C-alpha positions as CSV (number, residue, x, y, z in Angstrom):
1,M,0.0,0.0,0.0
2,S,1.4,3.4,-1.0
3,Q,1.8,6.2,1.5
4,A,-1.0,8.2,-0.1
5,E,-3.4,5.2,0.2
6,S,-2.5,4.7,3.8
7,K,-3.3,8.2,4.8
8,K,-6.6,8.9,6.4
9,K,-8.8,11.3,4.3
10,M,-10.0,14.6,5.7
11,L,-12.7,16.8,4.1
12,I,-12.5,20.5,5.0
13,Y,-15.6,22.8,4.4
14,A,-14.1,26.2,3.7
15,H,-16.6,28.9,2.6
16,Y,-13.6,30.9,1.3
17,Y,-10.2,29.5,0.4
18,Y,-7.1,30.8,-1.3
19,P,-6.8,33.1,-3.3
20,D,-9.7,34.8,-1.5
21,V,-8.4,37.4,0.9
22,A,-10.7,36.4,3.8
23,S,-8.6,35.8,6.9
24,T,-10.2,32.4,7.5
25,G,-9.5,31.4,3.8
26,Q,-5.8,32.2,4.3
27,I,-5.7,30.3,7.6
28,L,-7.4,27.3,6.2
29,K,-5.0,27.2,3.2
30,E,-2.0,27.1,5.6
31,L,-3.8,24.5,7.9
32,A,-4.6,22.2,4.9
33,E,-1.1,22.4,3.5
34,G,0.4,22.0,7.0
35,M,-1.6,18.7,7.6
36,K,-1.2,17.2,4.1
37,D,1.7,15.0,5.1
38,V,-0.5,13.4,7.8
39,F,-3.9,13.4,6.0
40,D,-5.1,13.3,2.4
41,I,-6.9,16.6,2.2
42,Y,-10.0,17.6,0.3
43,V,-11.4,21.1,0.5
44,I,-14.9,22.2,-0.6
45,C,-15.2,25.9,-1.1
46,T,-16.7,28.6,-3.3
47,V,-15.0,29.9,-6.4
48,P,-13.0,33.0,-5.5
49,S,-15.7,35.5,-4.6
50,Y,-14.9,37.2,-1.2
51,T,-15.3,40.7,-2.8
52,G,-18.7,39.7,-4.3
53,V,-17.3,39.7,-7.9
54,I,-16.6,36.5,-9.7
55,D,-14.2,36.0,-12.6
56,E,-15.8,34.9,-15.9
57,K,-13.8,31.7,-16.0
58,Y,-15.7,30.5,-12.9
59,K,-19.2,31.1,-14.4
60,T,-19.7,28.2,-16.8
61,K,-19.7,25.0,-14.6
62,R,-21.1,24.1,-11.3
63,F,-17.9,22.5,-9.9
64,Y,-14.2,23.2,-10.6
65,K,-11.4,20.9,-9.4
66,E,-8.0,22.2,-8.7
67,D,-4.8,20.9,-7.0
68,I,-3.2,23.6,-5.0
69,N,0.1,22.6,-3.4
70,G,-1.0,19.0,-3.0
71,V,-4.5,19.9,-1.6
72,N,-7.5,18.7,-3.6
73,V,-9.8,21.7,-4.0
74,I,-13.4,21.5,-5.2
75,R,-14.9,24.9,-6.0
76,I,-18.6,25.6,-6.2
77,R,-20.0,28.2,-8.5
78,V,-22.1,30.8,-6.5
79,P,-23.9,34.0,-7.6
80,E,-22.2,37.4,-7.3
81,F,-23.4,39.5,-4.4
82,S,-23.2,43.0,-2.8
83,K,-22.0,43.2,0.8
84,E,-24.4,46.1,1.4
85,K,-27.5,43.9,0.4
86,K,-28.5,41.2,2.8
87,L,-30.6,39.3,0.3
88,S,-27.8,38.9,-2.3
89,R,-25.5,37.7,0.4
90,V,-28.0,35.1,1.6
91,R,-28.5,33.8,-1.9
92,N,-24.7,33.5,-2.2
93,I,-24.3,31.6,1.1
94,V,-27.3,29.3,0.5
95,S,-25.9,28.4,-3.0
96,Y,-22.6,27.4,-1.4
97,Y,-24.4,25.3,1.3
98,F,-26.4,23.2,-1.2
99,G,-23.5,23.0,-3.6
100,A,-21.2,21.8,-0.8
101,K,-23.7,19.0,0.0
102,A,-23.8,18.0,-3.6
103,A,-20.0,17.9,-3.9
104,T,-19.8,15.8,-0.7
105,K,-21.8,13.1,-2.3
106,K,-19.2,12.8,-5.1
107,L,-16.4,12.0,-2.7
108,G,-15.5,8.5,-1.6
109,R,-14.5,7.4,1.9
110,I,-13.8,10.3,4.3
111,D,-12.4,9.7,7.8
112,Y,-12.5,13.2,9.2
113,V,-14.8,16.1,8.4
114,Y,-13.5,19.6,9.5
115,S,-15.8,22.6,9.3
116,I,-15.6,26.2,10.5
117,S,-18.4,28.4,11.8
118,Q,-18.7,30.2,8.5
119,P,-21.1,30.7,6.9
120,P,-22.9,31.3,10.2
121,I,-24.8,28.2,11.4
122,L,-24.6,26.6,7.9
123,G,-20.9,25.9,8.4
124,G,-21.7,23.7,11.4
125,L,-24.7,22.1,9.6
126,L,-22.4,21.2,6.8
127,G,-20.1,19.5,9.3
128,V,-23.0,17.5,10.7
129,Y,-24.1,16.5,7.2
130,G,-20.6,15.4,6.3
131,K,-20.2,13.4,9.5
132,K,-23.4,11.5,8.9
133,K,-23.0,11.1,5.2
134,K,-19.5,9.8,5.4
135,K,-19.7,8.2,8.9
136,A,-16.7,10.3,9.8
137,K,-15.3,12.1,12.9
138,F,-16.4,15.7,12.9
139,I,-14.2,18.6,14.1
140,Y,-16.1,21.9,14.5
141,N,-13.8,24.9,14.5
142,I,-15.6,28.0,15.9
143,Q,-14.0,31.2,14.6
144,D,-17.1,33.2,15.5
145,F,-20.0,32.3,17.8
146,N,-23.4,32.9,16.1
147,P,-26.1,33.9,16.8
148,E,-24.2,35.7,19.7
149,Q,-22.3,37.8,17.2
150,T,-25.3,39.0,15.2
151,M,-27.1,39.7,18.5
152,A,-24.2,41.7,19.9
153,V,-24.5,44.3,17.1
154,D,-28.2,44.0,16.5
155,Y,-27.8,42.6,13.0
156,C,-30.8,40.5,13.5
157,K,-33.5,41.5,16.0
158,N,-36.0,38.7,15.3
159,K,-35.9,36.5,18.4
160,L,-37.5,33.5,16.6
161,I,-34.6,33.6,14.1
162,T,-31.9,33.9,16.7
163,K,-33.5,31.2,18.8
164,A,-33.5,28.9,15.8
165,M,-29.9,29.8,15.0
166,M,-28.9,28.9,18.6
167,F,-30.7,25.6,18.5
168,F,-29.0,24.5,15.3
169,D,-25.5,25.7,16.2
170,K,-25.7,24.1,19.7
171,R,-26.8,20.9,17.9
172,S,-23.7,21.1,15.6
173,C,-21.5,21.5,18.7
174,R,-23.2,18.6,20.4
175,I,-22.9,16.2,17.4
176,S,-19.3,17.1,16.8
177,D,-16.5,14.9,18.1
178,K,-14.4,17.9,19.0
179,V,-15.1,21.7,19.2
180,I,-12.0,23.9,18.7
181,V,-12.2,27.5,19.6
182,V,-9.6,30.2,19.0
183,G,-9.6,32.1,22.3
184,R,-9.6,31.6,26.0
185,D,-12.6,33.8,26.3
186,M,-14.4,31.7,23.7
187,V,-14.0,28.6,26.0
188,E,-16.2,30.5,28.5
189,T,-18.8,31.2,25.8
190,L,-19.0,27.6,24.9
191,K,-19.5,26.6,28.5
192,K,-22.1,29.3,28.9
193,R,-24.0,27.9,26.0
194,F,-24.2,24.5,27.7
195,K,-24.7,25.7,31.2
196,G,-26.5,22.9,33.1
197,E,-25.7,20.4,30.2
198,R,-22.8,18.3,29.2
199,V,-20.2,20.6,27.5
200,P,-18.9,19.0,24.3
201,D,-15.3,17.9,24.1
202,Y,-13.3,21.0,23.2
203,A,-9.8,22.5,22.7
204,Y,-8.5,26.0,22.5
205,I,-6.0,26.8,19.7
206,N,-4.9,30.3,18.6
207,N,-5.1,31.4,15.0
208,W,-1.8,32.6,13.5
209,I,0.1,34.4,10.8
210,N,2.9,32.9,8.9
211,E,5.8,34.6,10.7
212,S,8.2,33.7,7.8
213,E,6.1,35.7,5.4
214,I,5.2,38.7,7.6
215,Y,8.1,40.3,9.5
216,S,9.5,43.8,10.3
217,L,11.0,45.7,7.4
218,P,13.1,49.0,7.6
219,E,11.2,52.1,6.8
220,E,13.5,52.7,3.8
221,N,12.6,49.4,2.2
222,R,11.9,50.1,-1.5
223,K,8.5,48.3,-1.7
224,V,7.3,49.8,1.6
225,Q,8.2,53.3,0.2
226,D,6.5,52.4,-3.1
227,F,3.3,51.5,-1.2
228,K,3.4,54.7,0.8
229,R,4.1,56.8,-2.3
230,E,1.2,55.2,-4.2
231,Y,-1.4,56.0,-1.5
232,G,-0.1,59.4,-0.4
233,L,1.5,58.2,2.9
234,E,5.1,59.2,2.1
235,G,6.7,61.1,5.0
236,K,3.7,60.7,7.3
237,Y,3.1,59.0,10.6
238,V,0.5,56.3,9.7
239,I,-2.1,54.9,12.1
240,M,-3.5,52.0,10.2
241,Y,-6.5,49.7,10.2
242,S,-6.0,46.6,8.0
243,G,-8.7,44.0,7.5
244,N,-12.5,43.6,7.1
245,I,-14.3,46.9,7.4
246,G,-17.5,45.3,8.7
247,L,-20.1,45.5,11.4
248,Y,-18.3,44.1,14.3
249,Y,-15.6,46.8,14.9
250,D,-17.5,50.0,15.7
251,L,-15.5,51.8,13.0
252,E,-18.2,54.4,12.4
253,N,-17.9,55.7,15.9
254,L,-14.1,55.5,15.9
255,M,-14.3,57.8,12.9
256,R,-15.7,60.4,15.2
257,V,-12.6,60.1,17.3
258,I,-10.4,60.3,14.3
259,K,-12.2,63.6,13.3
260,K,-10.5,65.2,16.3
261,F,-7.1,64.6,14.7
262,R,-8.1,65.7,11.2
263,K,-6.5,68.1,8.8
264,G,-9.6,69.8,7.6
265,Y,-11.4,73.1,7.6
266,T,-12.9,75.3,10.4
267,M,-16.3,76.8,10.2
268,T,-14.7,80.0,8.9
269,G,-13.1,78.1,6.0
270,I,-9.5,78.4,7.4
271,E,-7.5,75.3,6.9
272,E,-6.4,73.6,10.1
273,E,-2.8,72.6,10.4
274,G,-3.6,69.0,11.5
275,F,-1.5,66.9,13.9
276,F,2.2,66.3,13.7
277,T,4.7,64.0,15.5
278,P,7.7,65.6,17.4
279,D,9.9,65.2,14.3
280,G,7.4,67.1,12.1
281,R,5.5,64.2,10.4
282,E,1.9,64.8,9.6
283,V,-0.5,62.2,11.1
284,A,-2.5,60.1,8.6
285,F,-5.1,57.4,9.2
286,A,-5.2,54.6,6.7
287,F,-7.9,51.9,6.2
288,V,-6.8,49.0,4.2
289,G,-9.5,46.6,3.1
290,D,-13.2,46.4,2.3
291,G,-16.5,45.5,3.9
292,S,-20.1,46.4,4.5
293,M,-19.2,49.6,6.5
294,L,-16.8,51.0,4.0
295,K,-19.4,53.1,2.2
296,E,-20.6,54.6,5.4
297,I,-17.3,55.6,6.8
298,K,-16.2,57.0,3.4
299,A,-19.4,59.1,3.5
300,Y,-18.5,60.3,7.0
301,K,-15.1,61.3,5.9
302,K,-16.5,63.3,3.0
303,R,-19.2,65.1,5.2
304,H,-16.6,66.2,7.8
305,H,-13.7,66.9,5.5
306,I,-11.3,64.5,7.2
307,D,-8.6,64.9,4.6
308,N,-6.0,62.8,6.5
309,V,-8.0,59.6,6.2
310,I,-7.0,57.4,3.3
311,F,-8.8,54.3,2.0
312,I,-6.8,51.6,0.4
313,P,-8.1,48.4,-1.3
314,Y,-7.3,44.9,-0.1
315,Q,-3.7,43.9,-0.8
316,D,-2.6,40.6,-2.4
317,K,-1.2,38.2,0.2
318,A,2.3,38.6,-1.3
319,D,2.1,42.4,-0.7
320,L,0.6,42.3,2.8
321,I,4.1,42.5,4.4
322,Y,4.6,45.9,2.7
323,S,1.2,47.3,3.6
324,L,1.5,46.2,7.3
325,N,5.0,47.7,7.5
326,A,3.7,51.0,6.0
327,G,1.7,51.5,9.3
328,D,3.6,52.9,12.3
329,V,0.9,51.8,14.7
330,H,-2.1,49.6,14.0
331,W,-5.7,49.3,15.3
332,V,-7.0,46.0,16.7
333,V,-10.6,46.6,17.6
334,N,-13.9,44.9,18.3
335,A,-17.3,46.3,19.1
336,K,-18.7,46.1,22.6
337,G,-20.2,42.7,23.2
338,I,-17.9,40.7,21.0
339,K,-15.7,39.4,23.9
340,G,-15.8,35.6,23.9
341,I,-17.5,35.6,20.5
342,S,-14.7,36.4,18.0
343,V,-11.0,37.0,18.0
344,P,-9.6,39.6,15.6
345,S,-6.9,37.7,13.7
346,K,-5.3,41.0,12.5
347,C,-3.6,41.1,15.9
348,Y,-1.2,38.3,14.8
349,G,-0.3,40.1,11.5
350,V,0.5,43.3,13.4
351,M,2.6,41.5,15.9
352,A,4.4,39.6,13.1
353,A,5.3,42.9,11.5
354,G,6.7,44.2,14.8
355,K,4.3,47.1,15.1
356,P,2.7,48.5,18.3
357,I,-1.1,48.2,18.7
358,I,-4.0,50.4,19.7
359,G,-6.3,47.9,21.2
360,V,-10.0,48.8,21.6
361,L,-11.0,45.6,23.2
362,E,-13.0,44.3,26.2
363,E,-11.0,43.3,29.3
364,G,-10.5,39.6,29.3
365,S,-10.9,39.1,25.6
366,E,-8.3,37.0,23.9
367,A,-6.6,39.7,21.8
368,R,-6.5,42.1,24.7
369,L,-5.0,39.4,27.0
370,I,-2.2,38.8,24.4
371,I,-1.5,42.6,24.1
372,E,-1.5,43.2,27.8
373,E,0.6,40.1,28.6
374,T,3.2,41.0,26.0
375,K,3.0,44.8,26.5
376,C,3.0,45.2,22.7
377,G,0.4,48.1,22.8
378,L,-2.1,50.1,24.7
379,C,-5.7,49.1,25.3
380,C,-9.0,50.5,26.4
381,E,-12.6,49.4,26.4
382,P,-14.9,49.7,23.4
383,E,-17.0,52.9,23.4
384,D,-14.5,54.6,25.8
385,Y,-13.8,57.2,23.1
386,E,-12.1,59.6,25.5
387,N,-9.4,57.0,26.2
388,V,-9.2,56.0,22.6
389,A,-8.3,59.6,21.8
390,K,-5.7,59.7,24.7
391,I,-4.0,56.5,23.3
392,I,-3.8,58.1,19.9
393,E,-2.3,61.2,21.4
394,W,0.3,59.1,23.3
395,F,1.4,57.4,20.1
396,I,1.6,60.7,18.2
397,E,3.7,62.3,21.1
398,N,5.9,59.2,21.4
399,A,6.3,58.4,17.7
400,Y,9.5,56.4,17.1
401,S,10.4,56.6,20.8
402,D,12.3,53.7,22.3
403,E,9.1,52.6,24.2
404,A,6.9,52.6,21.1
405,L,9.5,50.6,19.1
406,A,10.0,48.2,22.0
407,M,6.2,47.5,22.0
408,G,6.5,46.2,18.4
409,K,9.5,44.1,19.1
410,R,7.9,42.5,22.2
411,G,4.9,41.5,20.1
412,R,7.1,40.0,17.4
413,D,9.2,38.1,19.9
414,Y,6.2,36.7,21.7
415,L,4.6,35.6,18.4
416,V,7.7,33.8,17.2
417,G,8.0,32.0,20.5
418,N,4.3,31.1,21.1
419,L,1.9,31.8,18.2
420,T,3.6,30.4,15.1
421,K,1.9,28.6,12.3
422,D,3.8,25.4,13.0
423,I,2.9,25.4,16.7
424,S,-0.8,25.8,16.1
425,I,-1.0,23.3,13.2
426,E,0.8,20.7,15.3
427,K,-1.9,21.2,18.0
428,Y,-4.6,20.7,15.4
429,I,-3.0,17.5,14.2
430,N,-2.7,16.1,17.7
431,E,-6.3,16.9,18.6
432,I,-7.6,15.2,15.5
433,I,-5.5,12.0,15.5
434,D,-6.4,11.6,19.2
435,L,-10.2,11.3,18.4
């Protein structure tokens, strides 16, 4: 029997997968490739569509098969969608769900089914379907707890719908052979869900960034300078947000804080000087990414003439190292109520790049625990806008100081010692083979 034939087969349900820029898609690519020497990996995902737009080459067939670095990828055609329109997103997600079930039927023997909590609820239901259809062990990786997340930001106020969502996702947890969460605070949420009942078998494993691909670069690096020049950041002190510009980050209210640091115009039409670091650099706020709130915060910028806010599109994975290094300090934020529900993975990228962090995060949340334990940034509570402004002021006044630079170095050092890709993937392999 060949080595390939002796390997156990694993099916991964991945709503998004490389080359999509969704953070979970990147993590699942690295996880799949990191486990391929142990398992024969099959991935069922959508055609590249995270932005809502689909290339013409993916519009003619229902299924597309690819081999990506030794991983068998089955892509499902889905309709295009707009992130601002709920109905079009629902159509897209439901199309993936039924397409994934059809694709599962085409596969032979499967020993392990691995699914994440995206799309919300349906990701877990796919895992349950795969487990039953293939008589396999089911690993349910919860990246975000739903309906808790939708309830926290009032995305859905219909109690019947949220009650049904909770019923089905608890059922997915209960039927799974192992629940894996990505934060210490999320362990407590899992236990709270099953208070008075048997808590499913679980493990806690951090997400990661590939520390060999993202690392600190000198400011004079040519590609970092090219990035700054392209987007008008050259010679400026850059406070950057990089990632999904979505509902769960309170970005629209943080824009009100940023307005205090604008270079704009007074009521009399006199241009304000703006804010500068001690060495004379103008302060700029950069948002790198896309999402459902982008249109709203762009409109806020325009209404209030916040000229030192710059919007930059998602960067290809190969260019992420340059965009992250173009920021002097980075936001890691969540809206109030997200503690124990989700962990912002952007924290790992910022730490890998050796940059200090402005953390707007609830006390006891996983990302804040990491930031405070490593002293790689300054934190305050969500909606404490007065202290958010004070933290921004501190970083402006202490730009390039020994303490600010040491924060970034401490974050990088801790990540390399404790939060690497290889460390987390090895934990996944051990949890799965022990089932």
